Residue frames as qw, qx, qy, qz and C-alpha x, y, z in Angstrom:
[[0.129, -0.958, -0.092, -0.239, 169.06, 170.69, 81.74],
 [0.672, 0.119, -0.304, 0.665, 172.16, 172.36, 83.04],
 [0.338, -0.630, -0.299, 0.632, 173.16, 175.00, 85.49],
 [0.169, -0.068, 0.356, 0.917, 173.80, 177.24, 82.43],
 [0.140, -0.489, -0.677, -0.532, 170.11, 176.92, 81.36],
 [0.395, -0.713, -0.536, 0.221, 168.97, 177.95, 84.85],
 [0.322, -0.472, -0.038, 0.820, 171.30, 180.87, 85.01],
 [0.065, 0.106, 0.448, 0.885, 170.19, 182.14, 81.60],
 [0.261, -0.614, -0.673, -0.318, 166.50, 181.79, 82.55],
 [0.413, -0.694, -0.393, 0.440, 166.97, 183.62, 85.85],
 [0.302, -0.235, 0.134, 0.914, 168.91, 186.40, 84.15],
 [0.066, -0.310, -0.551, -0.772, 165.98, 187.13, 81.82],
 [0.396, -0.662, -0.631, -0.085, 163.45, 186.86, 84.53],
 [0.489, -0.572, -0.267, 0.602, 165.39, 189.11, 86.85],
 [0.245, -0.264, 0.213, 0.908, 166.33, 191.77, 84.32],
 [0.413, 0.587, 0.499, -0.485, 163.25, 191.76, 82.30],
 [0.533, 0.772, -0.138, -0.319, 164.85, 192.40, 78.96],
 [0.950, 0.167, 0.050, 0.258, 167.11, 190.37, 76.75],
 [0.394, 0.741, -0.244, 0.487, 169.62, 193.21, 76.45],
 [0.346, -0.728, 0.406, -0.431, 170.02, 193.66, 80.20],
 [0.925, -0.251, 0.278, -0.062, 170.17, 189.94, 80.80],
 [0.837, 0.414, -0.105, 0.341, 172.90, 189.45, 78.07],
 [0.159, 0.766, -0.376, 0.496, 174.92, 192.33, 79.70],
 [0.641, -0.602, 0.330, -0.343, 174.60, 190.66, 83.12],
 [0.958, -0.060, 0.271, 0.077, 175.93, 187.44, 81.76],
 [0.144, -0.687, 0.520, 0.487, 178.71, 189.20, 79.75],
 [0.489, 0.144, 0.779, 0.364, 177.42, 187.62, 76.56],
 [0.099, 0.034, -0.417, -0.903, 175.99, 188.92, 73.35],
 [0.590, 0.150, 0.287, -0.740, 172.17, 189.17, 72.78],
 [0.713, 0.299, -0.495, -0.397, 172.32, 186.68, 69.95],
 [0.312, 0.232, -0.891, 0.236, 174.11, 184.25, 72.20],
 [0.333, 0.050, 0.609, -0.718, 171.38, 184.83, 74.97],
 [0.710, 0.249, 0.002, -0.659, 168.58, 184.22, 72.46],
 [0.615, 0.279, -0.718, -0.167, 170.28, 180.98, 71.27],
 [0.086, 0.104, -0.879, 0.456, 170.45, 179.68, 74.84],
 [0.499, 0.151, 0.388, -0.760, 166.80, 180.57, 75.41],
 [0.731, 0.307, -0.335, -0.509, 165.74, 178.74, 72.26],
 [0.475, 0.242, -0.842, 0.082, 167.74, 175.74, 73.23],
 [0.156, -0.040, 0.756, -0.634, 166.20, 175.71, 76.68],
 [0.612, 0.227, 0.147, -0.743, 162.76, 175.92, 75.25],
 [0.670, 0.274, -0.614, -0.315, 163.48, 173.06, 72.88],
 [0.215, 0.140, -0.906, 0.336, 164.46, 170.94, 75.87],
 [0.314, 0.123, 0.574, -0.746, 161.28, 171.89, 77.72],
 [0.155, 0.325, 0.873, 0.330, 159.20, 171.46, 74.61],
 [0.037, 0.845, 0.519, 0.120, 157.29, 174.77, 74.90],
 [0.224, 0.605, -0.102, 0.758, 158.02, 178.60, 74.87],
 [0.502, -0.421, -0.545, 0.523, 158.80, 179.95, 78.30],
 [0.152, -0.407, -0.127, 0.892, 158.67, 183.66, 77.35],
 [0.412, 0.790, 0.434, -0.136, 156.05, 185.91, 75.61],
 [0.377, -0.215, 0.351, 0.830, 157.76, 187.53, 72.71],
 [0.337, 0.806, 0.487, 0.024, 156.08, 190.40, 70.69],
 [0.471, 0.433, 0.148, 0.754, 157.26, 193.09, 68.35],
 [0.052, -0.650, 0.023, -0.758, 158.02, 196.26, 70.15],
 [0.763, -0.600, -0.213, -0.116, 157.62, 194.59, 73.60],
 [0.118, 0.777, -0.476, 0.395, 160.21, 196.03, 75.83],
 [0.383, -0.425, 0.706, -0.417, 159.84, 193.84, 78.93],
 [0.439, 0.076, -0.860, -0.250, 159.65, 190.08, 78.57],
 [0.676, -0.266, 0.327, -0.604, 156.80, 188.25, 80.34],
 [0.182, -0.176, 0.967, -0.026, 156.55, 184.57, 81.18],
 [0.576, -0.099, -0.590, -0.557, 154.11, 182.22, 79.44],
 [0.824, -0.387, 0.053, -0.409, 151.90, 179.89, 81.54],
 [0.945, 0.077, -0.222, 0.226, 154.61, 177.23, 81.04],
 [0.388, 0.509, -0.358, 0.680, 157.22, 179.74, 82.03],
 [0.466, -0.603, 0.204, -0.614, 155.44, 180.37, 85.18],
 [0.963, -0.244, 0.012, -0.113, 155.46, 176.66, 86.05],
 [0.794, 0.325, -0.242, 0.454, 159.09, 176.43, 84.96],
 [0.011, 0.695, -0.351, 0.627, 159.95, 179.30, 87.39],
 [0.766, -0.498, 0.218, -0.342, 158.80, 177.09, 90.27],
 [0.978, 0.071, -0.035, 0.191, 161.01, 174.28, 88.98],
 [0.488, 0.618, -0.259, 0.560, 163.93, 176.70, 88.59],
 [0.365, -0.699, 0.337, -0.515, 163.52, 177.89, 92.27],
 [0.936, -0.293, 0.167, -0.102, 163.62, 174.24, 93.41],
 [0.821, 0.390, -0.147, 0.389, 166.74, 173.67, 91.20],
 [0.149, 0.724, -0.346, 0.578, 168.45, 176.67, 92.88],
 [0.633, -0.600, 0.297, -0.389, 167.57, 175.34, 96.29],
 [0.991, -0.043, 0.026, 0.125, 169.01, 171.94, 95.50],
 [0.591, 0.557, -0.232, 0.535, 172.25, 173.62, 94.13],
 [0.181, -0.741, 0.328, -0.558, 172.41, 175.68, 97.38],
 [0.856, -0.407, 0.242, -0.209, 172.01, 172.55, 99.57],
 [0.923, 0.224, -0.052, 0.308, 174.67, 170.72, 97.52],
 [0.294, 0.709, -0.278, 0.577, 177.02, 173.74, 98.00],
 [0.482, -0.676, 0.339, -0.443, 176.40, 173.56, 101.78],
 [0.982, -0.167, 0.083, 0.035, 177.21, 169.85, 101.83],
 [0.756, 0.438, -0.160, 0.459, 180.47, 170.51, 99.98],
 [0.000, 0.738, -0.323, 0.592, 181.32, 173.31, 102.43],
 [0.780, -0.518, 0.218, -0.275, 180.41, 171.12, 105.42],
 [0.973, 0.058, -0.027, 0.221, 182.75, 168.44, 104.02],
 [0.522, 0.577, -0.244, 0.578, 185.57, 170.96, 103.94],
 [0.366, -0.736, 0.287, -0.491, 185.11, 172.05, 107.62],
 [0.549, 0.100, -0.775, 0.297, 187.02, 170.26, 110.25],
 [0.632, -0.689, -0.280, -0.217, 186.01, 169.63, 113.83],
 [0.266, 0.415, -0.629, 0.601, 187.89, 170.64, 116.94],
 [0.713, -0.487, -0.441, -0.245, 186.77, 168.65, 119.94],
 [0.173, 0.426, -0.555, 0.693, 187.67, 169.82, 123.30],
 [0.659, -0.537, -0.523, -0.064, 186.74, 168.67, 126.85],
 [0.168, 0.415, -0.464, 0.764, 187.25, 170.45, 130.15],
 [0.241, -0.352, -0.796, 0.430, 186.04, 170.36, 133.66],
 [0.050, -0.812, -0.580, -0.033, 183.09, 172.38, 134.77],
 [0.293, -0.813, -0.058, 0.500, 185.05, 175.26, 136.35],
 [0.379, -0.267, 0.484, 0.742, 187.42, 175.55, 133.34],
 [0.159, 0.437, 0.721, 0.513, 184.53, 175.56, 130.86],
 [0.153, -0.850, -0.501, 0.048, 182.49, 178.00, 132.95],
 [0.261, -0.919, -0.025, 0.293, 185.05, 180.60, 133.90],
 [0.441, -0.501, 0.478, 0.571, 188.18, 180.22, 131.74],
 [0.392, 0.057, 0.737, 0.548, 187.49, 179.00, 128.24],
 [0.340, 0.753, 0.556, -0.095, 184.39, 180.99, 127.10],
 [0.105, 0.891, -0.141, -0.420, 186.44, 184.14, 126.00],
 [0.267, -0.427, 0.738, 0.448, 188.74, 181.89, 124.25],
 [0.432, 0.411, 0.791, 0.139, 185.96, 180.13, 122.34],
 [0.259, 0.890, 0.279, -0.250, 184.82, 183.56, 121.34],
 [0.096, -0.750, 0.457, 0.469, 188.24, 184.61, 120.16],
 [0.380, -0.133, 0.856, 0.323, 188.77, 181.43, 118.28],
 [0.389, 0.575, 0.719, 0.030, 185.32, 181.53, 116.45],
 [0.128, 0.893, 0.084, -0.423, 185.82, 185.24, 115.55],
 [0.279, -0.482, 0.626, 0.546, 188.58, 184.11, 113.17],
 [0.679, 0.478, -0.053, -0.555, 186.17, 182.69, 110.86],
 [0.049, -0.389, 0.897, 0.202, 188.16, 179.45, 110.34],
 [0.740, 0.017, -0.433, -0.515, 186.47, 176.47, 108.60],
 [0.273, 0.071, -0.886, 0.367, 186.32, 174.73, 111.94],
 [0.640, -0.524, -0.261, -0.498, 183.34, 173.64, 114.00],
 [0.002, -0.403, 0.729, -0.553, 183.82, 173.40, 117.73],
 [0.740, -0.375, -0.530, -0.176, 182.55, 170.54, 119.83],
 [0.062, -0.528, 0.530, -0.661, 182.65, 171.46, 123.53],
 [0.725, -0.326, -0.604, -0.055, 182.27, 168.92, 126.36],
 [0.312, -0.627, 0.467, -0.540, 182.11, 169.40, 130.11],
 [0.901, -0.058, -0.423, -0.079, 183.48, 166.12, 131.57],
 [0.742, -0.621, 0.246, 0.048, 185.17, 164.50, 134.55],
 [0.101, -0.702, 0.671, 0.217, 188.90, 163.78, 134.27],
 [0.490, -0.092, 0.865, 0.051, 188.36, 160.03, 133.76],
 [0.616, 0.607, 0.488, -0.123, 185.71, 160.53, 131.03],
 [0.336, 0.880, -0.230, -0.244, 187.90, 162.88, 129.10],
 [0.220, -0.515, 0.808, 0.183, 190.80, 160.48, 129.18],
 [0.587, 0.226, 0.776, -0.035, 188.50, 157.63, 127.95],
 [0.523, 0.786, 0.275, -0.181, 187.17, 159.78, 125.06],
 [0.090, 0.818, -0.497, -0.274, 190.71, 160.87, 124.09],
 [0.361, -0.271, 0.881, 0.137, 191.72, 157.19, 123.86],
 [0.536, 0.457, 0.707, -0.057, 188.63, 156.59, 121.67],
 [0.290, 0.061, 0.429, 0.853, 189.71, 159.41, 119.36],
 [0.017, -0.776, -0.616, -0.135, 186.49, 161.30, 120.14],
 [0.227, -0.942, -0.035, 0.244, 188.48, 164.38, 121.57],
 [0.579, 0.685, -0.207, 0.390, 191.46, 166.32, 120.21],
 [0.369, 0.199, -0.606, 0.676, 192.54, 167.32, 123.68],
 [0.526, -0.695, -0.472, -0.131, 191.20, 167.92, 127.16],
 [0.065, 0.551, -0.451, 0.699, 191.83, 169.96, 130.22],
 [0.720, -0.420, -0.551, 0.035, 191.75, 168.29, 133.59],
 [0.138, -0.837, 0.222, -0.481, 192.40, 169.77, 137.09],
 [0.682, -0.545, 0.478, -0.094, 194.25, 166.90, 138.84],
 [0.354, 0.541, -0.736, -0.200, 197.16, 164.85, 137.47],
 [0.639, -0.157, 0.674, -0.335, 195.35, 161.68, 138.11],
 [0.828, 0.493, -0.089, -0.254, 195.48, 160.22, 134.51],
 [0.384, -0.528, 0.735, 0.183, 197.95, 157.33, 134.30],
 [0.834, 0.405, 0.373, -0.031, 198.03, 155.82, 130.86],
 [0.478, -0.332, 0.468, 0.666, 201.13, 155.52, 128.61],
 [0.371, 0.455, 0.624, 0.516, 198.91, 156.38, 125.63],
 [0.037, -0.939, -0.297, -0.169, 198.22, 159.76, 126.90],
 [0.468, 0.172, -0.247, 0.831, 200.50, 162.83, 127.64],
 [0.328, -0.860, -0.390, 0.010, 199.59, 164.98, 130.61],
 [0.501, 0.128, -0.132, 0.846, 201.38, 168.28, 131.12],
 [0.096, -0.621, -0.433, 0.646, 200.65, 171.41, 133.07],
 [0.313, 0.650, 0.438, 0.536, 198.91, 174.13, 131.00],
 [0.028, 0.611, -0.149, 0.777, 198.53, 176.83, 133.63],
 [0.450, -0.294, -0.676, 0.504, 198.47, 177.44, 137.37],
 [0.212, -0.635, -0.113, -0.734, 196.28, 179.82, 139.49],
 [0.116, 0.094, -0.728, 0.670, 196.15, 180.46, 143.27],
 [0.285, -0.603, -0.742, -0.067, 193.13, 180.04, 145.44],
 [0.048, -0.292, 0.174, -0.939, 191.43, 183.05, 146.85],
 [0.001, 0.369, 0.810, -0.456, 188.72, 183.55, 149.49],
 [0.168, -0.399, -0.459, -0.776, 185.22, 184.57, 148.37],
 [0.080, -0.378, -0.733, 0.560, 182.79, 186.11, 150.84],
 [0.113, 0.855, 0.506, 0.025, 179.67, 188.47, 150.75],
 [0.360, 0.657, 0.016, 0.662, 180.51, 192.00, 149.62],
 [0.290, -0.791, 0.133, -0.522, 179.93, 193.34, 153.16],
 [0.884, -0.299, -0.322, 0.157, 181.85, 190.74, 155.01],
 [0.400, -0.899, 0.171, 0.054, 184.30, 191.70, 157.74],
 [0.886, -0.057, 0.203, 0.414, 187.27, 189.91, 156.20],
 [0.144, -0.808, 0.288, 0.494, 190.44, 191.97, 155.48],
 [0.582, 0.652, -0.387, -0.295, 192.30, 191.92, 152.33],
 [0.469, 0.307, -0.821, 0.105, 194.48, 189.07, 153.73],
 [0.788, -0.429, 0.022, -0.440, 192.72, 186.56, 156.04],
 [0.184, -0.477, 0.828, -0.231, 194.35, 184.43, 158.65],
 [0.557, 0.045, -0.758, -0.336, 193.60, 180.90, 157.57],
 [0.307, -0.099, -0.851, 0.416, 193.40, 179.66, 161.21],
 [0.201, 0.163, 0.392, -0.883, 190.72, 182.31, 162.03],
 [0.479, -0.005, -0.504, -0.718, 188.11, 180.97, 159.49],
 [0.565, -0.038, 0.640, -0.519, 185.12, 179.30, 160.82],
 [0.001, 0.100, -0.913, -0.395, 184.52, 176.13, 158.91],
 [0.192, 0.489, 0.824, -0.210, 180.79, 176.02, 159.81],
 [0.283, 0.745, 0.042, -0.603, 180.48, 179.23, 157.72],
 [0.128, -0.399, 0.710, 0.566, 182.27, 177.49, 154.65],
 [0.830, 0.438, 0.049, -0.341, 180.78, 176.49, 151.36],
 [0.445, -0.448, 0.721, 0.285, 183.32, 173.64, 150.70],
 [0.748, 0.559, -0.211, -0.290, 183.94, 172.88, 147.00],
 [0.847, -0.261, 0.431, 0.171, 185.77, 169.44, 146.72],
 [0.414, 0.786, -0.409, -0.209, 188.72, 170.44, 144.36],
 [0.719, 0.387, -0.575, 0.056, 191.63, 168.23, 143.82],
 [0.838, -0.321, -0.398, 0.189, 193.23, 165.84, 146.41],
 [0.463, 0.153, -0.262, 0.833, 195.89, 168.44, 147.28],
 [0.293, -0.456, -0.004, -0.840, 193.16, 170.90, 148.26],
 [0.796, -0.433, -0.332, -0.263, 191.45, 168.33, 150.43],
 [0.752, -0.082, -0.392, 0.524, 194.76, 167.58, 152.21],
 [0.141, 0.341, -0.161, 0.915, 195.18, 171.31, 152.76],
 [0.543, -0.466, -0.191, -0.673, 191.66, 171.52, 154.18],
 [0.855, -0.331, -0.399, 0.019, 192.09, 168.54, 156.47],
 [0.602, 0.044, -0.381, 0.700, 195.30, 169.98, 157.84],
 [0.006, 0.311, -0.126, 0.942, 193.79, 173.28, 158.73],
 [0.584, -0.234, -0.011, -0.778, 190.26, 172.27, 159.72],
 [0.430, -0.187, 0.834, -0.291, 190.53, 168.58, 160.58],
 [0.144, 0.018, -0.859, -0.490, 189.18, 165.69, 158.66],
 [0.069, -0.514, -0.844, 0.138, 186.00, 165.67, 160.65],
 [0.066, 0.226, 0.070, -0.969, 185.24, 169.33, 159.93],
 [0.251, 0.587, 0.770, 0.006, 181.58, 170.00, 159.02],
 [0.062, 0.003, 0.235, 0.970, 181.17, 172.81, 156.53],
 [0.464, 0.349, 0.354, -0.733, 177.85, 174.50, 156.10],
 [0.808, 0.477, 0.137, -0.316, 177.52, 173.13, 152.52],
 [0.545, -0.259, 0.699, 0.384, 179.41, 170.63, 150.37],
 [0.664, 0.663, 0.074, -0.338, 179.44, 171.05, 146.58],
 [0.791, -0.002, 0.467, 0.396, 181.34, 169.62, 143.56],
 [0.436, 0.511, 0.253, 0.696, 181.43, 172.83, 141.53],
 [0.216, -0.171, -0.275, 0.921, 181.77, 176.50, 142.34],
 [0.231, -0.455, -0.539, -0.670, 178.28, 177.01, 141.16],
 [0.478, -0.607, -0.599, 0.210, 177.29, 176.77, 144.84],
 [0.330, -0.281, -0.174, 0.884, 178.82, 180.26, 145.19],
 [0.113, -0.356, -0.490, -0.788, 176.13, 181.66, 142.89],
 [0.517, -0.653, -0.396, -0.386, 173.77, 181.35, 145.88],
 [0.439, 0.061, -0.570, 0.691, 176.31, 182.32, 148.58],
 [0.324, -0.796, -0.511, 0.031, 174.05, 183.40, 151.55],
 [0.193, 0.770, -0.095, 0.600, 174.65, 187.02, 152.46],
 [0.710, -0.691, -0.115, 0.079, 175.56, 186.25, 155.91],
 [0.011, 0.923, -0.384, -0.018, 178.77, 188.18, 156.87],
 [0.498, -0.557, 0.663, 0.046, 180.87, 185.13, 157.87],
 [0.895, 0.339, 0.277, -0.078, 180.24, 183.03, 154.73],
 [0.015, 0.734, -0.572, -0.365, 183.26, 182.07, 152.71],
 [0.939, 0.227, 0.254, 0.050, 184.46, 179.63, 149.96],
 [0.391, -0.523, 0.537, 0.534, 187.88, 179.01, 148.48],
 [0.727, 0.629, 0.265, -0.076, 187.87, 179.56, 144.68],
 [0.694, 0.104, 0.295, 0.648, 190.54, 179.60, 141.94],
 [0.214, -0.413, 0.009, 0.885, 191.72, 183.13, 140.99],
 [0.015, -0.049, -0.590, -0.806, 190.22, 183.32, 137.50],
 [0.290, -0.555, -0.745, -0.229, 186.69, 182.28, 138.80],
 [0.344, -0.617, -0.447, 0.548, 187.08, 184.65, 141.72],
 [0.150, -0.191, 0.192, 0.951, 187.98, 187.60, 139.52],
 [0.118, -0.389, -0.657, -0.635, 184.57, 187.25, 137.73],
 [0.400, -0.688, -0.606, -0.007, 182.90, 188.12, 141.01],
 [0.386, -0.183, -0.231, 0.874, 185.00, 191.10, 142.14],
 [0.099, 0.098, 0.023, -0.990, 182.75, 194.02, 142.93],
 [0.488, -0.151, -0.549, -0.661, 179.63, 192.13, 141.98],
 [0.814, -0.397, -0.307, -0.291, 178.38, 189.24, 144.18],
 [0.870, -0.352, -0.187, 0.291, 181.35, 188.72, 146.31],
 [0.143, -0.922, 0.359, 0.002, 184.34, 190.20, 148.09],
 [0.900, 0.267, -0.281, 0.201, 187.77, 188.60, 147.15],
 [0.357, -0.840, 0.402, -0.075, 190.57, 188.24, 149.75],
 [0.584, 0.453, -0.668, 0.088, 193.77, 186.28, 150.10],
 [0.889, -0.437, -0.133, 0.039, 194.59, 183.46, 152.56],
 [0.229, -0.846, 0.481, -0.026, 197.63, 183.86, 154.67],
 [0.335, -0.286, 0.890, 0.120, 198.27, 180.20, 154.23],
 [0.660, 0.330, -0.194, -0.647, 196.52, 179.39, 150.87],
 [0.910, 0.105, 0.398, -0.045, 195.63, 175.97, 149.40],
 [0.503, -0.160, 0.616, 0.585, 198.03, 174.62, 146.82],
 [0.285, 0.423, -0.260, -0.820, 197.56, 176.39, 143.51],
 [0.766, 0.372, 0.476, -0.218, 194.94, 174.82, 141.18],
 [0.131, -0.406, 0.709, 0.562, 196.77, 173.42, 138.10],
 [0.782, 0.473, 0.108, -0.390, 195.03, 172.83, 134.78],
 [0.446, -0.338, 0.733, 0.386, 196.56, 170.04, 132.83],
 [0.573, 0.499, -0.358, -0.542, 196.53, 169.60, 129.00],
 [0.673, -0.094, 0.733, -0.027, 195.90, 165.99, 128.05],
 [0.572, 0.555, -0.355, -0.488, 196.64, 164.73, 124.56],
 [0.993, 0.092, 0.079, 0.015, 197.30, 161.39, 122.82],
 [0.502, -0.641, 0.457, 0.358, 200.95, 160.50, 123.15],
 [0.468, -0.158, 0.669, 0.554, 203.02, 160.73, 120.01],
 [0.312, 0.630, 0.635, 0.320, 200.36, 162.47, 117.93],
 [0.168, 0.030, 0.040, 0.984, 200.80, 165.98, 116.75],
 [0.239, 0.591, 0.500, -0.586, 197.90, 168.35, 117.46],
 [0.436, 0.614, 0.508, 0.418, 195.96, 169.47, 114.27],
 [0.294, 0.235, 0.037, 0.926, 196.53, 173.15, 113.33],
 [0.351, -0.651, -0.313, -0.596, 193.26, 174.20, 114.63],
 [0.758, -0.563, -0.289, 0.158, 194.09, 172.85, 118.10],
 [0.577, -0.119, -0.098, 0.802, 197.44, 174.56, 118.15],
 [0.005, 0.478, 0.199, 0.855, 195.65, 177.88, 117.14],
 [0.586, -0.665, -0.344, -0.309, 193.13, 177.40, 119.88],
 [0.741, -0.453, -0.237, 0.434, 195.94, 176.85, 122.53],
 [0.405, 0.193, 0.007, 0.894, 197.76, 179.90, 121.20],
 [0.236, -0.615, -0.258, -0.707, 194.54, 181.93, 121.74],
 [0.725, -0.613, -0.312, 0.009, 194.29, 180.47, 125.34],
 [0.698, -0.147, -0.193, 0.674, 197.78, 181.48, 126.05],
 [0.126, 0.374, 0.084, 0.915, 197.35, 185.11, 124.94],
 [0.474, -0.645, -0.339, -0.495, 194.14, 185.21, 127.05],
 [0.763, -0.527, -0.312, 0.206, 195.72, 183.88, 130.16],
 [0.578, 0.009, -0.114, 0.808, 198.84, 186.11, 129.89],
 [0.056, -0.518, -0.134, -0.843, 196.55, 189.09, 129.71],
 [0.617, -0.630, -0.411, -0.230, 194.82, 188.11, 132.93],
 [0.016, -0.619, 0.553, -0.557, 197.73, 188.31, 135.31],
 [0.572, -0.358, 0.574, -0.464, 197.91, 186.14, 138.55],
 [0.966, 0.171, 0.156, -0.116, 198.16, 183.07, 136.35],
 [0.243, -0.572, 0.708, 0.335, 201.39, 181.13, 135.51],
 [0.825, 0.452, 0.024, -0.339, 201.19, 179.79, 131.99],
 [0.564, -0.385, 0.688, 0.246, 203.03, 176.86, 130.64],
 [0.746, 0.543, 0.386, -0.010, 201.57, 176.59, 127.16]]
């Protein structure tokens, strides 16, 4: 049995007449009849009821059973086509820190997927050291980290973009548009432990023994920022922008922390695949449209 046999059988079943079936297949009616006879010879029994003056063709009992087999055949063909399509798709494997994956990359993922490329995305949220390890194991195409702490000659680390830190506080807080850093009460702070440069800035202004209200390793802590007037947290500009006019008031520091830099990490000496280059171009365009971000891509 061949795909042509199944195609011929389905055409007759679907259209109900030999004439319409032949037209749908762009063949003559005698050719269609010959195909049907050949199929029935392979099966060993008639599949269609034929009668003089009968306009619509009906299935015999054997034809009904063959219909079930033909449906299974079509399902197998569809699954085979899916496997072939899957084999033609490539994977783009990306890792980033929590903040980057939470606040920066989602619109880029959406833009990239909207292009309908034969590419499947694998997205990971990882620490810098884990991203480096998976890159060396060829389990990632590239990664974004937020501190230049990867030292391995097999990897290339370069700045991707830079964003300033802003101050987040409750919507009705008394902070002005620009806040004197020295006036901030550290006991009202939600401290997110960013990169080492941020921690050095924090120690310089508030002392190494300062006791913030809350310590956290991601900005997610700001999602439950208590509505007390004096509460505050330092956040990168892109993440802060997502809260403007909603759950937080956004201000500037007079003496801000050093900018947060996102670094792009790739394997040294290896060109990026076309899909990766396309993704980075989408990221570049997205960042340039935001403003308040310095882009190096």
